C-alpha positions in Angstrom: 26.3 12.6 55.5 25.2 12.2 59.3 28.3 14.0 60.4 27.6 17.0 58.2 24.1 17.0 59.9 25.8 16.8 63.2 24.0 13.6 63.9 26.1 11.7 66.5 24.1 8.6 67.1 21.7 7.0 64.6 19.8 3.7 64.3 18.1 2.0 61.3 14.8 0.3 61.8 12.7 -1.2 59.2 8.9 -0.5 58.9 7.2 -3.3 57.0 4.0 -5.0 56.1 3.0 -8.0 54.1 2.6 -8.0 50.3 -1.1 -8.1 50.5 -1.4 -5.2 53.1 1.2 -3.0 51.0 -0.9 -3.5 47.8 -4.0 -2.5 49.6 -2.1 0.6 50.9 -0.6 1.5 47.6 -3.9 1.3 45.8 -5.7 3.2 48.6 -3.3 6.1 48.3 -3.4 6.1 44.4 0.0 4.7 44.0 -1.2 1.4 42.4 1.9 1.6 39.8 4.3 0.7 42.9 2.3 -2.5 43.5 4.7 -4.8 41.4 6.6 -7.7 41.6 9.8 -5.8 41.6 8.6 -3.7 44.6 7.7 -7.1 46.5 11.3 -8.3 45.8 12.8 -5.1 47.1 10.6 -5.3 50.4 11.7 -8.8 50.8 15.3 -7.9 50.4 15.0 -5.1 52.9 13.5 -7.6 55.3 16.4 -9.9 54.8 18.8 -7.4 55.3 17.2 -6.2 58.6 17.1 -9.8 59.7 20.6 -10.5 59.0 21.8 -7.3 60.5 19.5 -7.8 63.6 17.8 -4.5 63.1 14.6 -3.8 64.8 11.5 -4.6 62.4 8.1 -2.8 62.9 5.6 -5.0 61.2 2.9 -2.4 60.7 0.6 -4.8 59.0 0.2 -6.7 62.1 -0.1 -3.7 64.4 -2.7 -0.7 64.7 -1.5 2.5 63.7 -1.0 3.6 67.3 1.0 0.3 68.2 3.3 0.9 65.3 3.9 4.5 66.4 4.3 3.4 69.8 7.1 0.8 68.7 8.9 3.6 66.9 8.6 6.0 69.9 10.3 3.3 72.2 13.0 2.9 69.6 13.7 6.5 69.8 13.6 6.6 73.5 16.3 3.8 73.4 18.3 5.8 71.0 18.0 8.8 73.5 19.1 6.5 76.3 22.1 5.6 74.1 23.0 9.1 73.3 22.9 10.2 77.0 25.3 7.0 77.8 27.7 8.2 75.0 27.8 11.7 76.5 29.3 10.4 79.8 32.2 8.7 78.0 
């Protein structure tokens, strides 16, 4: 799939927040039906996988919106640096 889109370098990051914050956000945007125990378990699973695979996790519940975006920008810059490094190989 990535090859078909001609993506040479990719990195996965998890943007996550705590249960209470996720429920608050879902209710605020009119998606209360997604604030379920099943969704909470899925979020815990994704966090566990990210931890196990040592993937970057941006905890948007503990950061301001600007800080969370800045973390993602930094991850993107790191990826751009990796891409330029691979071009030299």
